[in-house]
C-alpha positions as CSV (number, residue, x, y, z in Angstrom):
1,M,0.0,0.0,0.0
2,A,1.0,3.6,-0.7
3,F,-0.4,6.8,0.8
4,Q,-1.0,10.1,-0.9
5,P,-2.1,13.3,1.0
6,M,-5.2,15.4,0.3
7,V,-4.3,18.9,1.4
8,A,-6.4,21.7,3.0
9,L,-4.7,24.8,1.6
10,G,-6.3,27.4,3.8
11,A,-5.1,25.8,7.0
12,E,-1.9,24.3,5.4
13,K,-2.7,20.9,6.9
14,I,-3.4,17.4,5.6
15,F,-7.1,16.6,5.3
16,A,-6.6,12.9,4.5
17,Y,-4.2,10.3,3.3
18,E,-5.6,8.0,0.6
19,A,-4.5,4.4,0.7
20,L,-3.5,3.4,-2.8
21,L,-3.0,-0.1,-4.1
22,R,0.7,-0.8,-5.0
23,G,2.7,-3.9,-5.3
24,K,6.1,-4.3,-3.6
25,D,7.7,-4.3,-7.0
26,G,6.1,-1.0,-7.8
27,A,3.2,-2.6,-9.7
28,G,0.3,-0.2,-10.1
29,P,-3.4,-0.9,-9.2
30,R,-4.4,-2.1,-12.6
31,E,-1.6,-4.7,-12.7
32,V,-2.4,-5.9,-9.1
33,F,-6.1,-5.9,-9.7
34,S,-5.7,-7.9,-13.0
35,H,-5.0,-11.0,-10.9
36,V,-8.2,-10.7,-8.9
37,T,-11.1,-12.9,-10.0
38,S,-14.8,-12.8,-9.1
39,D,-14.1,-15.7,-6.7
40,T,-11.4,-13.8,-4.9
41,L,-13.0,-10.3,-5.0
42,Y,-14.4,-10.4,-1.5
43,A,-11.1,-11.6,0.1
44,F,-9.1,-9.0,-1.9
45,D,-11.4,-6.2,-0.8
46,Q,-11.1,-7.3,2.9
47,K,-7.3,-7.6,2.7
48,C,-7.0,-4.1,1.2
49,R,-9.0,-2.7,4.1
50,T,-7.2,-4.5,6.9
51,T,-3.8,-3.8,5.4
52,S,-4.6,-0.1,5.0
53,I,-5.7,0.3,8.6
54,E,-2.9,-1.8,10.1
55,L,-0.3,0.2,8.1
56,A,-1.9,3.6,8.9
57,A,-1.9,2.7,12.6
58,K,1.8,1.6,12.4
59,L,2.6,5.0,10.8
60,N,0.6,6.9,13.5
61,L,-1.6,8.5,10.8
62,A,-4.4,9.1,13.3
63,D,-2.1,11.3,15.4
64,T,-1.8,13.7,12.5
65,G,-5.6,14.4,12.7
66,A,-6.0,13.4,9.1
67,L,-8.5,10.9,7.8
68,L,-7.6,7.5,6.3
69,S,-9.3,7.3,3.0
70,M,-9.8,3.8,1.6
71,N,-11.3,2.7,-1.7
72,F,-13.7,-0.2,-1.5
73,L,-15.5,-2.4,-4.0
74,P,-19.3,-2.2,-3.6
75,N,-19.7,-5.4,-5.7
76,A,-17.6,-7.3,-3.1
77,V,-20.0,-6.4,-0.4
78,Y,-22.6,-9.2,-0.2
79,D,-24.0,-7.9,3.1
80,P,-23.0,-4.5,4.6
81,K,-23.2,-5.5,8.2
82,A,-21.3,-8.8,7.8
83,C,-18.7,-7.4,5.4
84,I,-17.8,-4.4,7.7
85,R,-17.2,-6.7,10.7
86,L,-13.5,-7.4,10.0
87,T,-12.9,-3.7,9.3
88,L,-14.3,-2.8,12.7
89,E,-12.3,-5.5,14.4
90,T,-9.1,-4.3,12.8
91,A,-9.8,-0.7,13.8
92,K,-10.4,-1.7,17.4
93,R,-7.4,-4.0,17.5
94,T,-5.0,-1.3,16.1
95,G,-6.6,1.5,18.0
96,F,-7.5,3.4,14.9
97,P,-10.5,5.7,15.3
98,V,-13.5,4.7,13.2
99,D,-14.5,8.3,12.7
100,Q,-11.2,9.0,11.0
101,I,-11.8,6.4,8.3
102,M,-13.4,7.4,5.0
103,F,-14.7,5.0,2.4
104,E,-14.3,6.0,-1.2
105,F,-16.1,4.4,-4.1
106,T,-15.8,5.3,-7.7
107,E,-18.8,6.7,-9.6
108,T,-17.9,4.7,-12.7
109,E,-18.3,1.3,-11.0
110,R,-21.4,-0.5,-12.2
111,V,-23.4,-1.3,-9.1
112,N,-27.1,-1.5,-8.1
113,T,-28.0,1.9,-6.7
114,D,-30.2,0.6,-3.9
115,K,-27.5,-1.8,-2.8
116,L,-24.9,1.0,-2.8
117,I,-27.1,3.3,-0.7
118,E,-27.7,0.5,1.8
119,I,-23.9,0.0,2.1
120,L,-23.2,3.7,2.5
121,T,-26.0,4.2,5.0
122,T,-24.7,1.3,7.1
123,Y,-21.2,2.7,7.1
124,R,-22.3,6.2,8.1
125,R,-24.4,4.8,10.9
126,L,-21.3,3.0,12.2
127,G,-19.4,6.3,12.3
128,F,-17.4,6.0,9.0
129,K,-17.2,8.9,6.5
130,T,-18.1,8.4,2.9
131,S,-16.9,9.8,-0.4
132,I,-17.7,9.6,-4.1
133,D,-14.6,9.3,-6.2
134,D,-14.1,10.3,-9.9
135,F,-17.3,12.4,-9.8
136,G,-18.1,13.6,-13.3
137,A,-16.5,10.6,-15.1
138,G,-19.7,8.4,-15.0
139,Y,-23.4,8.9,-15.5
140,S,-24.9,8.0,-12.1
141,G,-23.4,10.7,-9.9
142,L,-26.2,13.3,-9.9
143,K,-28.9,10.6,-9.5
144,L,-27.1,9.2,-6.6
145,L,-26.7,12.6,-4.9
146,T,-30.5,13.0,-4.9
147,M,-30.7,9.8,-2.7
148,F,-27.6,10.0,-0.6
149,Q,-25.3,12.9,0.2
150,P,-21.7,11.7,1.1
151,D,-19.4,13.7,3.3
152,V,-17.0,14.3,0.4
153,V,-17.1,14.3,-3.4
154,K,-13.8,14.1,-5.3
155,L,-14.0,15.6,-8.8
156,D,-12.6,13.5,-11.5
157,A,-9.0,14.2,-12.7
158,G,-10.4,14.5,-16.3
159,L,-12.2,17.6,-15.3
160,I,-9.1,19.1,-13.7
161,R,-6.6,18.3,-16.4
162,N,-5.6,21.6,-18.2
163,I,-8.5,23.4,-16.5
164,D,-6.4,26.6,-16.6
165,V,-6.8,26.7,-20.4
166,S,-10.3,25.4,-20.7
167,S,-13.2,27.9,-20.0
168,A,-15.7,25.0,-20.4
169,K,-14.0,23.0,-17.6
170,Q,-13.9,26.1,-15.4
171,T,-17.6,26.6,-15.9
172,I,-18.5,23.0,-15.1
173,V,-16.3,22.9,-12.0
174,R,-17.5,26.3,-10.8
175,N,-21.1,25.2,-11.0
176,T,-20.4,21.8,-9.5
177,I,-18.7,23.3,-6.6
178,R,-21.6,25.7,-6.0
179,M,-24.1,22.8,-6.1
180,L,-22.1,20.6,-3.7
181,E,-21.5,23.5,-1.3
182,E,-25.3,24.1,-1.1
183,M,-25.7,20.5,-0.2
184,G,-23.1,20.7,2.6
185,I,-20.7,18.4,0.8
186,L,-16.9,18.9,0.9
187,I,-15.2,19.0,-2.5
188,V,-11.7,17.6,-3.2
189,C,-10.1,18.2,-6.6
190,E,-7.7,15.4,-7.5
191,G,-5.1,14.8,-10.2
192,I,-3.5,18.3,-9.9
193,E,-0.1,18.2,-11.6
194,T,0.7,21.8,-12.7
195,Q,0.9,25.2,-11.3
196,G,-1.6,26.4,-13.8
197,E,-4.2,23.9,-12.7
198,Y,-3.6,24.8,-9.1
199,D,-3.9,28.5,-9.8
200,A,-7.2,28.0,-11.7
201,L,-8.7,25.9,-8.9
202,Y,-7.4,28.4,-6.2
203,D,-9.3,31.2,-8.1
204,L,-12.4,29.0,-8.1
205,G,-12.2,28.8,-4.3
206,V,-11.2,25.2,-4.0
207,D,-9.5,24.4,-0.7
208,L,-9.1,20.6,-0.7
209,M,-6.7,19.3,-3.4
210,Q,-4.7,16.1,-4.2
211,G,-2.1,15.4,-6.8
212,Y,1.5,15.0,-7.8
213,L,2.0,18.8,-7.5
214,F,1.7,18.3,-3.7
215,A,3.1,14.8,-3.2
216,K,3.5,11.5,-5.0
217,P,2.2,8.4,-3.3
218,G,4.7,7.1,-0.7
219,F,5.0,3.3,-0.4
220,E,4.3,2.3,3.2
221,S,5.0,5.9,4.2
222,L,3.2,9.2,4.8
223,P,4.8,11.7,2.4
224,A,4.9,15.4,3.5
225,P,3.3,17.7,0.9
226,Q,4.8,20.6,-0.9
227,W,2.8,23.9,-0.5
228,P,2.7,25.8,-3.8
229,V,2.1,29.5,-3.9
230,H,-0.5,31.0,-6.2
231,S,1.2,32.7,-9.2
232,S,-0.3,36.1,-8.5
233,L,0.9,35.9,-4.9
234,S,4.3,35.0,-6.1
235,M,4.4,38.0,-8.4
236,E,3.3,40.3,-5.5
237,Q,6.0,38.9,-3.2
238,S,8.6,39.4,-5.9
239,M,7.5,43.1,-6.3
240,L,7.9,43.7,-2.6
241,R,11.5,42.4,-2.5
């Protein structure tokens, strides 16, 4: 497992660390997941959860005040209450606070909506936080939001890529942010790699961000983020020197 920070710019602190699937040989998630079959999906999902919590506890992630964000596979959950049992046991055994664990699921995964809402409602009732990942990449996001409002929505990296030179993307992101804020949902923009993308999102009022511009995923470690300065602020500081 590797961890990548989501940063809160206003407070200059880490909002969460996302646990990302990585092989010991550097294999990415697609390569690792390619070995998973339908028969091993449940065991794989459970192993990812327990490993993430155990490693986060070992690294004292909870002491930073940040959340541990874990991706989960809704199609691997045959019964929400039964499938969360091992997660709860692992959190208790390692002393990791349940209210500092956030479950992410991707909007693009094909799953029965009623089943998904049952899972998310169960997790929330137990004290976990919830997040929709890759929002804007699929077709079910808006429909899902009418039935369940997660704690966090992460905008898809495809909407963020080159947003500084795309007025269309800026309009979409601006209005999506407004909608989510009115619903009381926190917004994380992910996949930020350039100063231009950062500047554009900063100007749109985005506070929570994630991407290589801040930190690459650290294998079995909690990487410290870099804190970029908005270009206009950099120019003002240069003029004052």
